[in-house]
C-alpha positions, 0 to 999 in steps of 0.5 A: 514526495512528503512523508512524516515519522510515525510516533512509535512509542503510541503506536497501537502496533509498536510491539508487533513492529519491534518484534518483526523489524529485524527480520530479514524480511519484516512485512507479508504479502497476500494473494486474493481474488479480485473481481474485475469484470467491470474494469475489463469491460470499461477498458474494452468500451473505452479501448483503453489499457486494462492494465493501466486502468486496474493499476490506477484503481488499485493506487487509489485504494492504496492511497485512501488506506494509510497503513498500506502508505507505511514503510519501514526506514532507518529503523522507524515507520514512515508515512508517505502522503502519497504512493506511486506505482 
C-alpha cells in the first residue's frame, strides 16, 4: 500500500495537530445512526452477508474521503492511498 506524508506547515489543521499529537489518544470517535434498510434488503435478496456488504460500502466511503485516510506516524501525518478492512 502506498502513502505520502502530508506537509504539516501548509496544512490548515496544523495548529490542531500540534496541540493534540502528544495526547495519549490523539484522535476521536463518534457514533451515528446509519440507515441500512436497503443494504439489508439487498443482502437478503441476493443471499449475501449483510456484514460484508455493509463493510464494503463503508470502506468505499472511507476511501473517497481523504481525511479518513490520514494516519499519525512518526510525529507526522501520512495519507494512505487506500484503507483496507
